[in-house]
N, C-alpha and C positions, 0 to 999 in steps of 0.2 A: 682271320679277324672276325669278331662278332659283329652283328648288325649295330649294336650300340656303339662299338668302337668306330665303325665306319661312319655312323651318323655324327659322332663327335668330330671326326676328322673332316667331314664335309662341311660342317658348321664352321670349324676353325678356318678352313680354306676360304669360305665365303667372307668371313670377317676380314681375313688378310687381303682378299681382293678388293673389298670395300675401302680398306685403308689405303691401298695402292692407288685406287681411283681418285681418292681425295687428294693425294699428293700430286698425281698426274694432272688433275684439274687445276690445282693451285699453280703448277708450273705453266700451264697454258694461259691462265689468267694473267700471268706476269711476263708474257712473251716480249712485251715492249718496255718492260721495266728494267733499265740498265743497272739499277742498284740491287736487283734481285739475283741471288745465286740459285741455280737449279738444284732441286732436291730429288733424291731417290729413296725408295723404300728399302729398308734392310729387312729381308724376310728370313725368319729363323724357323727351324723345325726341331721339336723335341720328341724323340722316339722313346716310348715306354713299352712295357709288356702288354698293356691294355689298349693303347691307341697312339697315333701320331698327332701332335699338336702343332699346327702351322700358324704363325702370327708375325705381324710387323713389329719388330722390336724398336725401331726408331727411323726417323727421316734423316738420311745422311746428306749433308750440304756439300755441293761441289765447291772445292776450294783449290787454289793454286797460289801459294804464297809468293813464289818466284815471279809469277806473272803479275800479281797484285803490286808487288814492290817495284816492278818495272814500270807499271802504269803510274804509280805514285812518284817515282824518281823522274821519269821522263816528263810527266805532267808538270812537276814542280819546275824543272828546267825550262820547259816551253813557256810557262807562265812568266818566268823572270825575263826571258829574252823578248817575248811578245810585249810585255809591259814597257820595257825599255825602248823597243823599236817604235811603239805607238806614240810614246811621249816625244821622242826625238823627231818623229815625222811631222809633228805639229809645227815645228819651227820653220819649215819650208815646204810650201805646197805649190808655189809657182816660181818661175825663173826670176820674177821681179822681187821676190821676198829677200830681205837682207842677207839671209844665210844661203840662199840659192843663187846668188850672183848680183843682188841689188846693190850692195855696198861696193863690190868690185867694179860694177858698171858705173856707179857714181864717180869713183876715183878716176876711171878711164876717161869719163866725160869731162871731169874737172881738168885733167891734164890737157885734153884736146882744146877745151875752152881757153885755158891759160895761154896755150901756144897761139891761138887765133888772136887773143887780146894783145899778146906781145908783138905780133906782126903788124898790129894796127892800134897802138896804145892810145890814140886820141879818140877812138870809137867807144863812146860810153855805153852803147848798146851791148858791145862785147863784154865790157866790164860788168854790166848788170847781169849778163848771162853767167859769168863766173860766180857772182853772188847768189844767183838763183840755184845754180848747181850745188854750191856749197851749202845752202839751206836745205836742199833735198838730201844731201849727204849726211848732215848732222841729224836731220830728222830720222833717217834710216838707222843711224847709230844709236840714237836714243830709244827708238822703238825696238830695235833688236835687243838692247840691254834690258829694256822693260820686259820683253817676251821671255828672255832667259830667266829673269828673277821671278816672274809670275809662274813660270813652269816649275821652278824650284819650290815656290810656295805651294803650288798644287801637289807636287810630289810629297812634300812634307805632310800636308793634310791627308793624303792618301795613306801615308805611313801610319799616321795616327789611327785612321779607320781600320787599317790592316791589323794593328796591334790589338785593337778592341775586338775584332773578329777572332783573333787567335785566342785571347783569353776566354771569350764566350765558348768557342769550340772546345777548348781544353776542359772547361767546367762541365759541358755536356758530355764530353768523352768520359770523364771520371764517373759520372752516373751510370752510363751504359756499361762501361768496363767492369764496374763493381757488380752489376747485375749478372754479367756474363760469367765472372769468376765464381760467384755464389751459385748460379744456376748450373754451371758445369760440375762443380763439386757435389751438388745434390742430385745430379742426373737429369735435370730438367732440359726441355727443348730450348736451346738458345740460338737457333739458326737465324731467326728474325733479328735478334739483337746483334749477331755477328754481321749480318748485312748492314744494319744501321751503323755499326762501328766502322766498317769499311768505308762507308760514305763520309763519315766524319773525318777519317784519315785522309781521304781524297780532298775534301774541302780544306782541311788544315794545310795540306801540302801545296795548295794554291797560294797560300799566304806566306809560308816559310818552308824551306827545305827540311825534310825530316828523314830520320832513319828509324826503323822499327825493330825491336827485339822481342821475340815471342817467349813466353814463360809458361809454367805449369797452369793448368785449369783455364787455358785460353787467355791468360793474362798477357798484357803487353807493357813495354816501357818504350818511351820515345826520346830521341835525341835530335838536335838540329843536325843538318848535314855537315856542320863544322865540329860536331862532337860534344855539344853542351846539353846536359840533361834538361829535357822539356817536360817530360811526364814520367813519373815512376810512383805508382799508387795514387799520387795526387799531383796536380799541375804545379809547375814552377812559375814564379811570377815573371811576366813579360811587361816591361815598362818602357815608356817613351814620353819625353817632354816636347810637345810640338812648338814650333816657332810660327808666330802669327804672320809675319811678313819678312821678305828677304830683300837684301841688296848685296852688292859685291863684297861687302865687308862683314856679312853675317855668315857664320858657320853653323850648319845644322847639328842637331843633337843626335846622340847614338841611341840605338835600340838595345835594351839589355834583356838577357834571359838569365834568370837566377843570379843577377848582379854582374854578368859578363857581357861586354859589348859585342854584339853579333852583326850589327849593321850600322853604318855611319862612318865619319872620317877617322874615328879613333878605335874602330872595331879591332879587337885582338883575336877574335875567332869569327871572321866574316862568313856569313852564309852565302851560298851560291844559287839557291833555288827559291822560288816563290816570288810573289809580288814585291815583298820587302826588298829583295836583292835588286830587282829592276828599278824600283823607286830610288834606292840609295845610289845606284850607279849613275843615274841621271842627275840627281840632286847634288851629289858630292864630287863627282869626277867630270863627267862630260860637260855639264853646264858651266863649271868653273873654267874649263879649257876654252869654251866658246866666249865666256866673258873676258878672259885674258886676251883673246884675239881682238875683241872689240876695243878693249881699253888700250891695247898697244897701238891699234890703228888711230884712235883718238889722240894718244900721246904724240905719235909721229906727226900727225897733222899740225898740232899746236907747235911742235918743235920746228918743222919745215917752214912754216909761215910766220914764225916769230920775228920780232924786230930786234936788231942788235944796235947798241949805242954806237953811232958813227964818229962821235967825238972821242970816246974812250972813257972807261971807268964805271959806266953804268951797267946795271944788271940787264940781262935779256928780258924782254917784255913780250906779251902775247900780241899777235898780229891779226890776220884775217880770222883765225879761230880763237875763241876765248873759252873760259870756264869760270865757275863761281869764285875761284881763288885769284883770278886775274886782276891786274895785268901781270902779276908775278907768274913765273913758270911753275908748272906742277913738279913736285919732287917724287921720288920713288914711292913714298907712302901715300901720295895723292892719286897715283895711277889707278888702283883698284876702284872701279865704279866711274872712271872718267868719261867713258862713252855715254853714260846716262846724263851727263851734265855739259857736254861740249855744245858750243853754240857759235854762230857767226857774230863777230864783233859788231856791236851796235854802231861803233864809230865809222864802220865801212858801209853798212847796209842802209841805203836811202830809205827803205821802208821803216827803219828805226831812227830816222833823222840823221843818218851818217852820210859820209862823202866818199864816193868811189875813188877820188884822186889820192886819198891818203893811203890806200892800199897800193896803188901803182908807184907813188912817189915816196911812201913812208911818212912817218910823223904821227902815227896814231898815238904814240906815247910822248909827244912833244918834239921840240926842235932838234934835240940831240939824236933823234931817231929818223931824221929825214935823210933819205938816200939820194933824191934828186935835188941836191943843194943848188944846182945851177938853174933849176926851174925849166929844164928843157921840155918842150911839148912832146917830143917823140921818145921820151925816156922809157926804156923797156927793160933795163937791166934787172930791176927788182922782180919783174914778171918772169924773166928767163931764169933767174936764180931759183925761184920756187918750182919751176918745171924741172930743173936739174935736181932739186932736192927730192922730188917725188920719184925720180929714177935712180938716184944715187944709193949705194949700199949703206946699210945701217944695221945695228944690232937690236934684235927684239928679245923679249923674255922667252927662254926655252920652254916655259910652262904653257906657251901657246900651242905646243904640239906640232908645229911646223918648223921649217928651216929658219933658225933665228938670224941668219946672216943673208939679208936680201934687201932689195928696195921696197918702198912702201907698196908700190903697185904689184910687185911680185908676191909680197907677203899677203896682200889681200886676195890675190888669185889663189895662192896656196891655202888660205883659210877656207875659201869657198870649196876648193877641192877636198880639203880635209872633212868638212861637213858632209859633202856629197858622198864621199867614200865611207864615212862612218854610218851614214844613213843607209846606204846600200848594204854594207856589211851586216848591220843589225837586222835588216829585213831578211837577208839571205839566211842568217843564223836562225832567226825566228821560224822561217819556213822549214828548215831542216829539222829543228827541234819539234815543231808541230807534227811533221810527218812521222818522226820517231814515236811521239806520243800516240798518234792515231794507230800506228802499227801495233803498239803494245796493248792498246785498248781492244783491238780486234783479236789479238792473241788471247787476252783474258776472257773476252766474250765467247770465243770458240771453246774455251776450256770450261767456263762456269756458267755461261748464259744458256738461255732456253732456245732450242731449235724446234720450231713448230712441227716440222715434218717428223722429226724423231719422236716427239711427244704424241702425235696422232697415231703413229705406228705402235707406240707403246700402249696407247689406250686400246687399240684393237686387240693386242695380245692379252691385256688384262681382261677385256670383255670376253674373249674366248675362254680364258681360264675360269672366269666367273661362270660362264655358261656351262662349262664342263662340271664345275662343282655343283651348280644348281641341278644339272641332269643327274649327277650321282645322288644328290639328296632326294630327287623325285623317285629314282630307282629304289633307294632304301625305303622310302615311304610306301611304295607299292609292295615291296617285300614284306614290310610290317603288316600291311593290310591283308595280304594273303595268309601270312602266319596267323593272324588273329582270326581270320575266317575259318581256318582248319581247326582251331582250338574250339570254336563254337560247335 
């Protein structure tokens, strides 16, 4: 090899080492950047008759599609279950909350107070205790119903925000993806853009479950986890009409992707991942089950404490417990939302100008509804009948999610157990899904992330190679000087 060839080789080596150091330094600078994928220099050597040319042809980005897809899939699932568990948890934080035993406790107290009053029916203090417990019970029922519907309203608003985020992310993804495809086709460095797109995909998967299909020139297409096209060259339209306020008779709207319902009560291709799935599960399924339990409890109370015409021929009328449609009894179509409107009958409650005696003796709805026709002071039959009614078997709506054939007291206990079990189940699933997500993140990080120790070791290797090339260059320089000196 001539001195000129050696000089050119040494210069090329120094340039290659400089490029490697730049990439190494960039890796170290991003050691704590979880959105950055480690890069390595691709060193090439061209051998010719005159010299060897060493150069860095490109920076290769560490990538693992399988690990990335695992992070996206597990993260989407974990977000759905965590969203659902967090919302559900808000309904019961203490044992006195309606869903954590408050209503069941009120019913137990009411039965106990009724028994005490029946044993001493002339004691108006005991009668007032029954009314006070009844007021506390209806207050809990109304508050619980309000909490359920407020939570549905909140979930609906969150669904609207999620859909807005999805459309924004898809629009941004289109811009980045277009640059990647064009840059790849023209041989440009698109590593930073690929990192950016990965983060967009991760963010998108937090909102809605997605599946990724990779195509030529680093192009991608996206589908929901239920198989509906979400992005292919351009985004598909994601739409949702929010509902301002909810009650038991309001049904939430669906979320549509490219005209197909993917979340909501009428979803034909329901998604399973992302916040949208968690919000829809709470809004359209669990909240409705809880509302049914409350409404069935309210309906049973009105029915158990109703007044029956003692003469015959008259319709049943409301007794201790009333509702806006009283004194008539609620029909099946009136039951949804009944818990939000149940009250203690004003005719019985002294605080509302009522008389305790009409509850014990009957007659809230007139003379035909009087049970104590003889006017006996120690009359307790009416009180005992209501106690029996609370413990007697009856049929509840199967949509309540618990045994539909039970007493009111057992039904309420089962409802409390249902909520507690569902709350615990959702929390356990969320923890498992979160662990799976964190594990997949660690796997991806180990594959594509920056390890500081490895990079520092690599830096020493590059510096040694650089020093060797510099020494060679100095040696060639000295040889040139000696050669020139002999020519003189």
